[in-house]
C-alpha positions in Angstrom: 1.5 -28.6 26.4 -0.4 -26.3 28.8 0.7 -22.7 28.5 0.2 -21.9 32.2 2.8 -20.1 34.2 1.0 -19.9 37.6 3.3 -20.4 40.6 6.2 -18.4 39.1 7.4 -15.3 41.0 8.6 -13.9 37.6 6.6 -10.8 36.6 7.4 -11.4 32.9 5.2 -14.1 31.5 7.3 -14.1 28.3 10.5 -14.7 30.4 8.9 -17.5 32.4 7.7 -19.1 29.1 11.2 -18.8 27.7 12.8 -20.6 30.8 10.2 -23.4 30.7 10.2 -24.0 27.0 14.0 -23.6 26.6 15.4 -25.8 29.4 12.6 -27.3 31.5 10.0 -28.8 29.1 12.5 -30.4 26.6 14.1 -32.5 29.4 11.0 -33.1 31.4 10.2 -36.8 32.1 7.1 -38.0 30.4 5.5 -39.0 33.7 6.1 -35.6 35.1 4.6 -34.0 32.0 1.5 -36.2 32.4 1.1 -35.1 36.0 1.5 -31.4 35.2 -1.1 -31.6 32.3 -3.5 -33.6 34.4 -3.2 -31.1 37.2 -4.0 -28.1 34.9 -6.9 -30.0 33.4 -8.5 -30.9 36.7 -7.7 -28.0 39.0 -7.5 -25.1 36.4 -6.5 -22.0 38.4 -5.5 -23.9 41.5 -2.9 -25.8 39.5 -0.6 -22.9 40.6 -0.2 -24.9 43.8 1.9 -27.4 41.9 5.7 -27.1 41.8 6.8 -25.5 38.5 8.7 -27.6 36.0 11.9 -25.5 36.3 11.8 -25.9 40.1 11.4 -29.6 39.8 14.3 -29.7 37.4 16.4 -27.8 40.0 15.5 -30.1 42.8 16.3 -33.2 40.7 19.8 -31.8 39.8 20.4 -30.9 43.5 19.7 -34.4 44.7 22.0 -35.9 42.1 24.8 -33.5 43.1 24.2 -34.5 46.8 24.0 -38.2 45.8 21.0 -38.3 48.2 19.6 -41.7 48.9 17.0 -41.1 51.6 14.6 -38.2 51.5 11.4 -37.1 53.1 8.6 -34.8 51.7 6.1 -33.0 53.9 2.9 -32.2 52.1 1.8 -33.5 48.7 -0.5 -31.9 46.1 -0.6 -34.1 43.0 2.9 -35.6 43.5 4.9 -33.6 40.9 7.8 -32.7 43.4 7.6 -36.1 44.9 8.0 -37.8 41.5 10.9 -35.4 40.6 12.6 -36.4 43.8 12.1 -40.1 43.2 13.4 -39.9 39.7 16.6 -38.3 40.9 17.3 -41.0 43.5 19.4 -44.1 42.7 18.0 -47.6 42.7 19.2 -48.2 46.3 17.7 -44.9 47.5 14.5 -44.7 49.5 11.7 -42.8 47.8 9.9 -45.0 45.3 8.1 -44.9 42.1 7.0 -48.3 43.3 10.1 -49.4 45.2 11.3 -46.0 46.1 8.3 -44.2 47.6 6.7 -44.9 51.0 3.6 -42.8 51.2 2.2 -41.9 54.7 -1.1 -40.0 54.9 -1.3 -38.6 58.5 -0.5 -35.6 60.6 3.1 -34.5 59.7 4.3 -33.6 63.2 3.1 -36.9 64.6 4.8 -38.9 61.9 8.1 -37.1 62.4 8.0 -37.7 66.1 7.3 -41.3 65.5 10.3 -41.5 63.1 12.5 -40.0 65.8 11.2 -42.6 68.3 12.2 -45.3 65.9 15.8 -44.2 65.7 15.6 -42.3 62.4 17.4 -39.3 63.8 20.1 -38.0 61.4 19.3 -40.6 58.7 17.7 -38.4 56.0 19.8 -36.7 53.3 17.1 -34.3 52.0 13.7 -32.9 53.1 11.1 -30.9 51.1 8.3 -29.0 52.8 5.3 -27.7 51.0 2.5 -28.0 53.6 0.4 -25.8 55.9 2.4 -22.6 56.3 1.6 -22.0 60.0 3.5 -25.2 61.0 6.7 -24.5 58.9 8.7 -23.5 62.0 7.5 -26.6 63.9 8.4 -28.8 61.0 11.8 -27.1 60.9 12.6 -28.1 64.5 11.8 -31.8 63.9 13.5 -31.9 60.5 16.8 -30.6 62.0 16.8 -33.9 64.0 15.8 -36.1 61.2 18.2 -34.7 58.5 21.8 -35.5 59.0 24.6 -32.9 59.3 25.3 -31.5 55.8 21.8 -32.5 54.6 19.4 -30.1 52.9 15.9 -28.9 54.0 14.0 -27.1 51.2 11.0 -24.9 52.0 8.6 -24.0 49.1 6.5 -20.8 48.6 8.8 -18.6 50.8 8.1 -15.5 48.7 4.4 -16.2 48.6 3.6 -14.6 45.2 5.6 -11.5 46.2 3.3 -10.5 49.0 6.2 -10.7 51.6 7.1 -7.1 50.5 3.5 -5.9 50.0 2.0 -3.3 52.3 -0.9 -4.1 54.6 -3.2 -1.7 52.7 -2.4 -3.3 49.4 -5.2 -5.3 47.8 -4.7 -9.1 47.8 -6.6 -12.4 48.0 -7.8 -13.4 51.5 -5.9 -16.7 51.1 -2.6 -14.9 50.4 -3.2 -12.4 53.2 -3.9 -15.2 55.7 -0.6 -17.0 55.1 1.5 -13.9 54.5 2.4 -13.5 58.2 3.4 -17.1 58.6 5.8 -16.9 55.6 7.4 -13.7 56.9 7.8 -15.2 60.4 9.5 -18.3 58.9 11.9 -16.3 56.8 12.9 -14.2 59.8 13.3 -17.4 62.0 15.5 -19.1 59.4 17.7 -16.1 58.9 18.4 -16.0 62.6 19.0 -19.7 63.1 22.7 -20.4 63.5 22.3 -24.1 63.1 21.9 -23.9 59.4 23.4 -22.3 56.3 20.7 -20.5 54.3 20.1 -19.7 50.6 16.8 -18.2 49.4 16.1 -18.6 45.7 13.6 -16.7 43.5 12.7 -19.9 41.5 9.1 -20.8 41.3 7.2 -19.1 44.2 10.4 -18.8 46.2 12.5 -21.7 47.4 14.7 -21.6 50.6 17.5 -24.2 51.0 18.8 -24.9 54.6 22.0 -26.9 55.0 22.5 -28.3 58.6 25.8 -27.3 60.1 28.2 -29.8 62.0 27.2 -29.7 65.7 29.6 -29.6 68.7 30.5 -33.0 70.0 29.9 -32.3 73.7 28.7 -29.7 76.1 29.3 -28.6 79.7 26.4 -29.5 82.1 25.9 -28.8 85.7 24.2 -31.2 88.2 21.5 -30.3 90.6 23.9 -30.3 93.6 26.1 -27.6 92.1 28.9 -30.0 91.1 30.0 -29.7 87.5 30.4 -32.8 85.4 31.6 -33.5 81.9 29.1 -35.3 79.7 30.4 -36.5 76.4 28.2 -36.8 73.3 28.0 -40.0 71.3 30.6 -39.2 68.7 33.5 -41.1 67.2 36.0 -39.2 69.4 34.0 -39.6 72.6 35.1 -43.1 73.1 38.8 -42.1 73.0 38.1 -39.4 75.6 36.5 -41.9 77.9 39.6 -44.1 77.8 41.9 -41.2 78.5 39.7 -40.0 81.3 40.8 -42.6 83.9 44.5 -41.7 83.2 43.7 -38.1 83.5 41.9 -38.5 86.8 44.9 -40.4 88.3 47.3 -37.6 87.2 44.9 -34.9 88.3 44.5 -36.6 91.7 48.3 -36.8 92.2 48.7 -33.2 91.1 45.7 -32.0 93.0 44.0 -30.2 90.1 40.6 -28.8 91.0 37.5 -30.0 89.3 36.8 -26.9 87.3 40.3 -27.0 85.7 39.8 -30.6 85.0 36.5 -30.0 83.1 38.0 -27.0 81.3 40.9 -29.2 80.2 38.6 -32.0 79.0 36.4 -29.5 77.2 39.4 -28.0 75.4 40.6 -31.5 74.5 37.1 -32.3 73.1 37.1 -29.1 71.0 40.5 -29.9 69.5 39.5 -33.4 68.8 36.3 -32.2 67.1 38.2 -29.7 65.0 40.6 -32.3 63.8 37.7 -34.7 63.0 35.8 -31.9 61.3 38.8 -31.0 59.1 39.3 -34.7 58.1 35.6 -35.0 57.3 35.6 -31.8 55.3 38.5 -33.0 53.3 36.9 -36.3 52.6 33.7 -34.5 51.7 35.6 -32.1 49.4 37.4 -35.1 47.8 34.1 -36.9 47.3 32.5 -33.7 46.0 35.3 -33.3 43.5 34.9 -36.8 42.3 31.2 -36.2 42.1 31.8 -33.0 40.2 34.3 -34.6 37.8 31.9 -37.5 37.2 29.0 -35.2 36.8 31.0 -33.0 34.4 32.2 -36.0 32.5 28.7 -37.4 32.3 27.3 -34.0 31.3 30.0 -33.5 28.7 29.5 -37.0 27.4 25.8 -36.5 27.3 26.3 -33.1 25.6 28.6 -34.7 23.0 26.0 -37.4 22.3 23.3 -34.9 21.9 25.4 -32.5 19.8 26.6 -35.3 17.6 23.1 -36.7 17.3 24.0 -40.2 18.5 22.1 -42.2 21.0 25.1 -44.0 22.5 28.7 -44.8 21.9 29.1 -48.1 20.0 30.6 -50.9 22.2 29.7 -49.0 25.4 26.8 -49.6 27.7 26.4 -46.2 29.3 23.4 -44.2 30.5 21.3 -42.4 28.1 19.9 -38.9 28.7 16.4 -40.3 28.7 17.4 -43.1 31.2 19.0 -41.2 34.2 19.9 -44.3 36.2 23.4 -44.1 37.6 26.3 -46.4 36.6 27.3 -49.2 39.0 30.5 -49.1 41.0 32.5 -46.5 43.1 33.0 -43.0 42.0 36.6 -43.7 40.8 35.4 -46.8 38.9 32.6 -44.8 37.2 35.1 -42.0 36.3 37.6 -44.5 34.9 34.9 -46.1 32.8 33.6 -42.9 31.2 36.9 -41.2 30.5 38.0 -43.3 27.4 34.5 -43.0 25.9 34.6 -39.3 26.6 37.9 -38.9 24.8 36.6 -40.9 21.8 33.6 -38.6 21.6 35.8 -35.5 21.9 37.9 -36.8 18.9 34.7 -37.4 17.0 33.5 -33.9 17.8 36.8 -32.4 16.5 36.5 -34.3 13.2 32.8 -33.3 12.9 33.6 -29.7 13.6 36.2 -29.7 10.8 33.5 -31.0 8.4 31.1 -28.4 9.5 33.7 -25.6 9.2 34.5 -26.6 5.6 30.9 -26.8 4.5 29.9 -23.6 6.4 33.0 -21.8 5.0 31.9 -22.6 1.4 28.3 -21.6 2.3 29.5 -18.3 3.8 31.7 -17.6 0.8 28.9 -18.2 -1.8 26.5 -16.3 0.4 28.9 -13.4 0.5 29.2 -13.5 -3.3 25.4 -13.6 -3.7 25.1 -10.7 -1.1 27.7 -8.7 -3.0 30.5 -8.9 -0.5 33.3 -9.4 -3.0 35.9 -8.6 -0.4 35.0 -11.7 1.6 37.8 -14.1 2.6 38.2 -16.9 5.0 40.9 -15.1 7.0 38.9 -12.0 7.6 35.6 -13.8 8.2 36.1 -16.8 10.4 33.4 -19.4 10.4 31.5 -19.9 13.7 30.4 -23.5 14.1 27.5 -24.2 16.5 29.0 -27.0 18.6 25.7 -27.7 20.3 24.3 -29.3 17.2 26.9 -31.4 15.2 24.6 -34.2 14.1 24.8 -35.8 10.8 21.3 -34.6 10.0 22.5 -31.0 10.6 25.6 -31.6 8.5 23.4 -33.0 5.7 21.2 -29.9 6.0 24.3 -27.7 5.5 25.5 -29.8 2.6 22.0 -29.5 1.0 22.2 -25.7 1.6 25.6 -25.6 0.0 24.3 -27.5 -3.1 21.4 -25.1 -3.3 23.7 -22.1 -3.1 26.0 -23.6 -5.7 23.0 -24.1 -8.0 21.8 -20.6 -7.3 25.2 -19.2 -8.1 25.3 -21.1 -11.4 21.8 -19.8 -12.2 22.8 -16.2 -11.4 25.9 -16.4 -13.5 23.9 -17.8 -16.4 21.3 -15.1 -15.9 24.0 -12.4 -15.8 25.6 -13.7 -19.0 22.2 -13.6 -20.7 21.6 -10.0 -19.6 25.0 -8.9 -20.7 24.6 -10.5 -24.1 21.2 -8.8 -24.5 22.7 -5.4 -23.5 25.4 -5.8 -26.1 22.9 -6.7 -28.9 20.5 -3.8 -28.0 23.4 -1.4 -27.7 24.6 -2.3 -31.2 21.1 -1.8 -32.6 20.7 1.6 -30.9 24.2 2.7 -31.7 25.4 2.9 -28.1 28.6 1.8 -26.3 27.8 -1.5 -24.5 31.1 -1.5 -22.6 30.3 1.8 -20.8 26.8 0.7 -20.1 27.9 -2.6 -18.5 30.7 -0.9 -16.5 28.2 1.6 -15.2 26.1 -1.2 -13.7 29.2 -2.6 -11.9 32.9 -2.5 -12.7 33.3 -6.3 -12.0 31.0 -7.1 -15.0 33.6 -5.8 -17.4 35.9 -8.6 -18.4 38.8 -6.3 -18.7 38.6 -5.3 -15.0 39.9 -8.7 -13.8 37.5 -8.6 -10.8 35.3 -11.4 -9.6 31.8 -10.9 -10.9 29.3 -9.5 -8.4 26.2 -11.7 -8.6 24.2 -10.0 -5.9 20.5 -9.3 -6.2 21.1 -5.6 -6.5 23.4 -6.1 -9.5 21.0 -8.6 -11.2 18.2 -6.1 -10.6 20.3 -3.3 -12.2 21.0 -5.6 -15.2 17.4 -6.4 -15.6 16.5 -2.7 -15.2 19.2 -1.8 -17.8 17.8 -4.4 -20.2 14.3 -3.2 -19.8 15.5 0.4 -20.2 17.2 -0.5 -23.4 14.3 -2.5 -24.7 12.0 0.4 -23.8 14.3 2.8 -25.6 14.4 0.4 -28.6 10.6 0.2 -28.7 10.3 4.0 -28.4 12.7 4.6 -31.2 11.1 1.8 -33.3 7.6 3.3 -32.7 8.9 6.8 -33.6 10.6 5.5 -36.8 7.5 3.5 -37.7 5.4 6.7 -37.4 7.9 8.6 -39.4 8.0 5.8 -42.0 4.3 5.7 -42.3 4.2 9.5 -42.5 6.8 9.4 -45.3 4.9 6.8 -47.2 1.6 8.8 -46.9 3.3 12.0 -47.9 5.0 10.3 -50.9 1.8 8.8 -52.0 -0.1 12.0 -51.5 2.3 14.1 -53.5 3.5 11.5 -55.9 7.1 11.8 -54.9 9.4 10.2 -57.5 11.5 7.1 -56.5 14.8 8.9 -56.6 13.6 11.3 -53.8 12.4 8.3 -51.8 15.5 6.2 -52.0 17.3 7.8 -49.1 14.6 7.0 -46.6 13.2 3.7 -48.0 14.6 1.7 -45.0 12.6 3.9 -42.6 9.4 3.5 -44.6 10.0 -0.3 -44.6 9.9 -0.4 -40.8 6.1 0.1 -40.8 5.7 -3.5 -42.0 8.1 -5.0 -39.4 7.9 -5.9 -35.7 10.3 -4.6 -33.0 11.7 -8.0 -32.3 12.7 -8.4 -35.9 15.0 -5.4 -35.8 18.6 -6.5 -34.9 20.7 -4.9 -37.5 23.5 -2.8 -35.9 22.8 1.0 -35.9 19.4 0.5 -37.4 17.7 2.6 -34.7 20.2 5.4 -34.1 19.2 9.0 -33.0 20.8 10.4 -36.1 18.6 8.3 -38.3 15.5 9.5 -36.3 16.5 13.1 -36.7 17.1 12.9 -40.4 13.8 11.2 -40.9 12.0 13.7 -38.7 13.5 16.6 -40.7 12.4 15.0 -44.0 8.8 14.6 -42.6 8.7 18.2 -41.5 9.9 19.4 -45.0 7.2 17.3 -46.7 4.6 18.5 -44.2 5.3 22.1 -45.1 5.1 21.2 -48.8 1.8 19.3 -48.2 0.4 22.3 -46.2 1.0 24.7 -49.0 -0.8 22.4 -51.5 -3.6 21.8 -49.0 -4.1 25.6 -48.8 -4.4 25.9 -52.6 -6.9 23.0 -52.7 -8.9 24.5 -49.8 -9.1 27.9 -51.4 -10.4 26.4 -54.6 -13.1 24.4 -52.8 -14.0 27.4 -50.7 -14.6 29.6 -53.7 -16.8 26.9 -55.1 -18.8 26.7 -51.9 -19.2 30.4 -51.6 -20.5 30.6 -55.2 -23.1 28.0 -54.4 -24.2 29.8 -51.2 -24.2 33.1 -53.0 -26.4 31.9 -55.8 -28.9 30.3 -53.4 -28.8 33.2 -50.9 -27.5 31.0 -48.1 -25.0 31.9 -45.5 -21.4 32.1 -46.7 -18.8 30.4 -44.3 -17.3 33.1 -42.1 -13.8 34.3 -42.5 -12.9 33.3 -39.0 -13.8 29.7 -39.8 -11.6 29.8 -42.9 -8.7 31.3 -40.9 -9.2 28.5 -38.3 -8.9 25.8 -41.0 -5.9 27.5 -42.5 -4.2 27.6 -39.0 -5.0 23.9 -38.6 -3.4 23.2 -41.9 -0.3 25.1 -40.9 -0.1 23.3 -37.6 -0.8 19.9 -39.1 -3.8 19.3 -36.9 -6.0 18.4 -39.8 -5.3 15.6 -42.2 -5.5 16.0 -45.9 -8.1 13.2 -46.2 -10.2 14.8 -43.4 -10.0 18.2 -45.0 -11.0 16.8 -48.4 -13.9 14.9 -46.9 -15.0 17.8 -44.8 -15.0 20.3 -47.8 -16.7 17.8 -50.1 -19.4 17.2 -47.5 -19.9 21.0 -47.1 -20.2 21.4 -50.8 -22.6 18.4 -51.1 -24.8 19.7 -48.3 -24.8 23.2 -49.9 -25.8 21.9 -53.3 -28.5 19.7 -51.8 -29.9 22.6 -49.8 -29.7 24.9 -52.7 -31.7 22.4 -54.8 -34.3 22.2 -52.1 -34.5 26.0 -51.9 -34.8 26.5 -55.6 -38.6 26.6 -55.9 -39.0 28.8 -52.9 -36.2 31.1 -54.1 -38.0 31.6 -57.4 -41.2 32.6 -55.6 -39.2 34.9 -53.4 -37.7 36.6 -56.4 -41.1 37.1 -57.8 -42.4 38.5 -54.5 -39.5 40.9 -54.2 -40.0 42.0 -57.8 -43.7 42.5 -57.1 -43.0 44.5 -54.0 -40.6 46.7 -56.0 -43.4 47.3 -58.5 -45.8 48.0 -55.7 -43.5 50.6 -54.3 -43.0 52.2 -57.7 -46.8 52.1 -58.3 -47.4 53.9 -55.0 -44.9 56.6 -55.9 -46.4 56.9 -59.3 -49.9 57.2 -57.9 -48.9 60.2 -55.8 -47.3 62.0 -58.6 -49.7 64.9 -59.7 -48.0 65.2 -63.1 -48.5 61.6 -64.0 -51.2 62.5 -66.6 -49.3 65.4 -68.1 -48.1 65.2 -71.6 -44.5 64.7 -71.2 -41.8 62.6 -72.7 -42.1 58.9 -71.6 -45.4 59.4 -69.9 -47.1 56.7 -71.9 -44.5 54.2 -70.9 -45.2 54.9 -67.2 -48.9 54.4 -67.8 -48.2 51.0 -69.4 -45.9 50.0 -66.6 -48.5 51.1 -64.0 -51.0 48.7 -65.6 -48.6 45.9 -65.5 -47.6 46.8 -61.9 -51.3 46.7 -60.8 -51.6 43.2 -62.2 -48.5 42.0 -60.3 -49.6 43.8 -57.1 -52.9 42.0 -57.1 -51.1 38.7 -57.2 -48.9 39.5 -54.1 -51.3 38.2 -51.4 -51.7 34.8 -53.1 -47.9 34.7 -53.7 -47.2 35.5 -50.1 -49.6 32.8 -48.9 -48.0 30.3 -51.2 -44.5 31.3 -50.0 -45.5 30.9 -46.4 -47.0 27.5 -47.1 -44.0 26.2 -49.0 -41.6 27.7 -46.5 -43.4 26.0 -43.6 -43.4 22.7 -45.4 -39.6 23.1 -46.1 -38.9 23.9 -42.4 -41.1 21.1 -41.1 -39.3 18.7 -43.4 -35.8 19.8 -42.5 -36.5 20.8 -38.9 -34.8 24.2 -39.3 -35.5 27.8 -40.3 -35.4 29.0 -43.8 -33.1 32.0 -43.8 -32.6 34.6 -46.5 -29.9 37.2 -47.0 -31.4 39.6 -49.6 -32.4 43.2 -49.1 -36.1 43.7 -49.9 -38.6 46.6 -50.4 -42.2 46.0 -49.6 -44.6 48.6 -51.0 -44.0 51.9 -49.3 -42.7 50.1 -46.3 -39.1 49.0 -46.5 -37.4 46.2 -44.6 -33.8 47.0 -44.6 -31.5 44.2 -43.7 -28.0 45.3 -42.8 -26.1 42.1 -43.4 -22.6 41.8 -41.9 -20.4 38.6 -42.1 -23.2 36.6 -43.8 -26.0 37.5 -41.4 -29.5 36.3 -42.4 -33.1 36.5 -41.3 -35.9 34.0 -41.3 -38.0 34.2 -44.5 -41.2 33.5 -42.6 -40.5 36.5 -40.4 -40.1 38.7 -43.4 -43.4 37.4 -44.9 -45.3 37.8 -41.6 -43.8 41.3 -41.2 -44.9 42.1 -44.7 -48.5 40.9 -43.9 -48.6 43.1 -40.8 -47.3 46.1 -42.7 -49.9 45.6 -45.4 -52.6 45.3 -42.8 -51.4 48.5 -41.1 -51.2 50.2 -44.4 -54.8 49.4 -45.2 -55.9 50.6 -41.7 -53.9 53.8 -42.2 -55.5 54.4 -45.6 -58.9 53.9 -44.0 -58.2 56.4 -41.3 -56.9 58.9 -43.8 -60.1 58.6 -45.9 -62.3 59.1 -42.9 -60.2 62.1 -41.8 -60.5 63.6 -45.3 -64.3 63.3 -45.1 -64.4 65.1 -41.8 -62.0 67.8 -42.9 -64.0 68.4 -46.1 -67.1 69.2 -44.1 -65.4 71.5 -41.6 -62.7 73.5 -43.3 -61.4 73.9 -46.8 -59.2 71.3 -48.0 -55.6 72.2 -47.1 -52.7 72.0 -49.4 -51.3 68.5 -49.9 -49.1 67.6 -47.0 -46.9 65.6 -49.3 -45.4 68.6 -50.9 -43.6 68.3 -54.1 -42.7 64.7 -54.8 -39.8 63.7 -57.0 -40.5 62.2 -60.3 -41.4 58.6 -60.6 -38.6 56.3 -60.9 -38.0 52.6 -61.2 -35.3 52.7 -58.6 -35.7 50.3 -55.6 -36.2 51.9 -52.2 -33.1 50.2 -51.0 -31.2 52.8 -53.0 -32.6 55.6 -50.9 -31.7 56.8 -47.4 -32.8 54.4 -44.7 -34.6 57.2 -42.7 -35.8 59.3 -45.7 -39.4 59.8 -46.9 -41.3 61.2 -49.8 -41.6 64.9 -50.2 -40.3 67.4 -47.6 -42.0 65.9 -44.6 -40.3 63.3 -42.4 -42.5 60.5 -41.0 -42.8 59.7 -37.4 -40.2 57.0 -36.6 -41.0 54.3 -34.1 -38.3 51.9 -32.9 -38.3 48.3 -31.7 -35.5 45.7 -31.5 -36.0 42.0 -32.0 -33.2 39.4 -31.7 -33.8 36.4 -34.0 -32.3 33.0 -33.4 -33.6 30.2 -35.7 -34.7 26.8 -34.5 -32.1 25.1 -36.5 -29.1 25.9 -38.8 -29.9 27.0 -42.3 -26.4 26.6 -43.7 -23.5 24.3 -43.6 -21.9 26.1 -40.8 -25.1 27.2 -38.9 -23.8 30.3 -37.1 -26.1 32.2 -34.8 -27.8 35.2 -36.3 -29.6 38.3 -35.1 -31.9 40.9 -36.6 -33.2 44.2 -35.3 -36.3 45.9 -36.7 -37.1 49.6 -36.5 -40.7 50.5 -37.4 -43.1 53.2 -36.4 -46.4 51.7 -35.4 -47.5 48.7 -33.3 -44.5 46.9 -31.9 -46.4 44.4 -29.8 -48.3 42.9 -32.7 -45.1 42.4 -34.7 -43.3 40.6 -31.8 -46.3 38.4 -31.5 -46.1 37.6 -35.2 -42.5 36.5 -34.9 -42.9 34.6 -31.7 -46.0 32.6 -32.9 -43.8 31.1 -35.5 -41.6 29.5 -32.9 -38.5 31.8 -33.3 -36.3 33.1 -30.5 -34.0 36.0 -30.9 -30.7 37.3 -29.9 -28.0 39.7 -31.1 -24.7 38.4 -32.5 -21.6 40.0 -31.1 -20.1 40.8 -34.5 -23.1 41.9 -36.5 -26.5 43.8 -36.3 -29.3 43.7 -38.8 -31.7 46.6 -38.8 -35.2 46.5 -40.2 -36.8 50.0 -40.8 -40.3 50.5 -41.8 -41.6 53.8 -43.1 -45.2 54.9 -43.7 -46.6 57.3 -46.3 -47.6 60.9 -45.8 -50.7 60.0 -43.8 -49.0 57.8 -41.3 -49.6 58.8 -37.7 
């Protein structure tokens, strides 16, 4: 089918398509369809010149109503309208499809004049004009003679694509503009012509129908000599008037009637005769039209019944078929009498078929209403509307199949509903809920005690499914919770060796850990009360477990601190301990994790203490030697060291031993540095030390807060630098003494009176004190120390500050060349102070 709608005056293509596809194309003759498709394929855009299918359908129906038998068509494109006309004519009509059509290819006006000359005047029932627009008016004058009184003349394209109302300045195709004036002139001419009845239709591109009126039967004419005469037309009453004329003339001669009165009398008589004749003819035409209408209505109703019932013909009857539009033989009354019994039989069949449809559709509507949730549905309040245009057995079978499908769906829905209700009852019993209230909340009709018809709509089924899923989810949630509680109870019982009598009350909860959710179906086995009781018991046992974990943790912590203290390693900070205690109280740390963590810390501490043992022994020797060096220096500056006093010989003996130990210090420091470096390279971290140490007359004071430590290598390097500065200072003092001895007498000793020698460590003295009455010049520098890696199990950051008079830059270089970086901790500060002897600058 070609979806082309050219040639239609309708502005809505969708509406034109609707008209064609709804009423025109379905009843279009196959030959007409072939012509239309061939025209579109060959002429493309110019196929719009063809008569539209709906216009052809109208012409065909018009000809059948007129019972036209002889037609003429002026102008042919591809023959669509001509074939439509031919198909509408009876077999004895003149306009062939072989035997009906006489095709003449010539000038139209010449052909029409020739037909008039051959006596064809008033012999045509119908004329169709679709030719050159400029000759439409000329064709009209000739066709009025050829078409009989009461015949139809149809003019196509009288709206000319709507351009008849377009302004001159509007844009339009040259072809349309060239013919526009001729169409407007034709419309005006036809509207003013009193010889015709006029109807202009908006079908296609505009179709104007002209029906020729009945003409007067005579007219008054005057001769050339001025004498009036009566000329009668050739009508059926003209012959009667001629017979009476002789009698009238005799009477008029005797009376002496003048000629004008005679003609006036005859004219009035003619008019009265024509009026009577016209009325008789009109009545006959009306009677015939009524018979045609009755027959057409009967045929149409019969055809409609055949189509609606889906039957090709009535058994035992040989009547026309909708696809074979030939007329039945016989007079109109005979045809009407023939079709009436068949029509009645079809009407009875229709009534019976309608009853069947109403019963089936009623059941369909009822079940559909139940499925849709319209429980108040009833036959009385919801009448069934049967489509009487399609009552075929095929359609009835479709409704019956639909009814069976709905019945099956209803059965499935009821079964599904029963399954859901049963599941809800089982789940409610397990969870300790009231199943009746839950089901009633979904819909009251689901409760058997309500007495209502069950609502099986999609909404109710979805609510049931949702309720089941909700209960299953609640069951799973409670089951998971109880499983967790049961596992927690089992772990706590096992951890604290709870006796069986204390476990008995909650054994059924602990047994859930080995079961699946689907296996739980015992009534009231997953109630909220049971969950609350189990949760309360777990909390009680957790509190008991926390107290025991604290005791355990404190014991292990004391053990760890003892290891760290013996090996001079960092002791875990109090904040970390408090953090672990808070985790135990809150339950964030598990007993097994705590045990593993503490054991790992102790194991790492013991392992590190073992690796530090050799170095720590050397450090102790170095610190002891430094103490002896400091004592020796104090002893050497004492002027009374050789005096005879109590205990002086002991000090002399100790001084000899101290000198031996001091002489070994450089080698001991080198060995310590070497071993410390090896230890740090092996472990990839800094060796830290937390002990106060005194080095000769220089003192490194470490103020240790919260376990703060300093790198051992830094201490050793600092010691080296101090010793080097000490030697340089002594050298300067010696040179200074030599110069002073040559210039001035030797002054009194700047050291003043020194305290007696003592074996006390410098760490026992004041941090900023000195020897004698003079105070040394203090020089300050701050260094933040951050080791490369952790040196303890907790590895906190550390800081150290050193305060020393002398060369700050050299010391910073000594620290930095070992790869250390420094910073101050927020909670602690370590201070390193170095003091020189009496000759320090």
